[in-house]
C-alpha positions, 0 to 999 in steps of 0.5 A: 439075402433077398434070394435066400429069404424066399425060402420062407414063403416057398416053404409055406406054399409047397404042400409036399412033406418037407423031406420030399421037398428038400430032396427035390430042392437038392436035386435041382441045386446039385445039377446046377452046382455041378454044372457051375463047378465044371464051367469054372473048372473047379477042383471037385474031388476032395481029399476024403482022408482029410476032408471026407468025414467032415464033408459028409457030416456037414451034409447031414447037418445041412439036410437036417437044418432044411427039413426041420426048418420046413416043418417049422414053416408048415406048422407055424408061419413065415414069421415064426419059422424064420425068426426062430431059425434066426436064433442061429447066430447067437447059438453059434456064439454059445457053441463056439467055445466047445470047438475053438479056444474062445472064452465066453463074454459076459454079454453073452449071458444077457444076450442069451436071455434076450433070445429066450425072451424073444423065442417065448414071445413068438408062440401065442401060448407056449404049450407043447401040444400047440402046433405053433409052439412045435413050429418054434421048437423045430425052428430052434432045432434047425438053427442048432443044426445050422450052427453046428454045420457052420462051425464044422465048416470053419473048423475042418473044411474051411479050405474047400471051395464054397460051391464045391462044398455045397455040391457035396452037401447036396449029394449027401442030402440026396442020399440020406433023403431017398426014403422020402420018395415013398411020399411021391405022388405025381399029381401033387408033385406036378402042382408043386413043381414050379415052387420046387424049381424056384426053391432049387434055382433061386433060393439054393443055387443062386442065393447061397452062391451069391452069399458065399461070393459076397465074402470076397467083396465084404468083411465077415462082420459086414456080411453078418450084419447084412444077413440081419435083413433076411427075416425082414425080407422073408416076413415081407414076402410072406405078407405080400404073397401069403397075406400072413400078417404077424401078430404084435407078440411075434413082432416084439419077439422078433425084434428082440431076436434081431436086436440080440443078433445085431448087438453081438455082430456089432460087438464082434466087428468092433473087437476085430477092428481093434 
């Protein structure tokens, strides 16, 4: 969670257009994941008739999630970008019945209203011409893409090894974001290169691989609850490295969002244990 949480401060530190940042991130992660797959002798080739379309779509959703998330960070702050993105667990719960035989629970209405209240409080004034509001909306769009990607993985390609799936998603990201190279300028790229390398190595390759491997040691419920620390880590890193102090309004909104996620995760874990 600490490795993945560095994305907030890094996203604010990198001055490149988000599509170019994500393309560069995908290059670094693709090389590392490909080397890791060869080292571990993992099955890299997929059954494209069975898994191909879902894998490509998950890659498109992953790229969309990252690009919109980095726009959210650039237009607002680490606090607002990360907290608006962290609505994805609740959005996942609301979307799941459309894809699986799951009934809505009564508590979801209340939790959904809490999420809306939390999102409303993130922006200092909820006006569409306000860049912070635009950042919040981008963060929510990012969370929808991420939720859909995770649902698709569970529904269609759950049998594929996590690191191999990430490898293909990075490959899809590289292809669809190739047009972002029109923004390439050598001088600004060199200035941002250290941040890009950290983003690709620490945040993406190491962070996401550790996260996937944690499912071998803990239950899904435990991992989900542990992921609740992610925005807190991210906000602390933003304070430490960028001196971005969240406003009282943002703190209250963030607490509502995190509380909603923890309540849902606790309820789900209790139901599974029964």
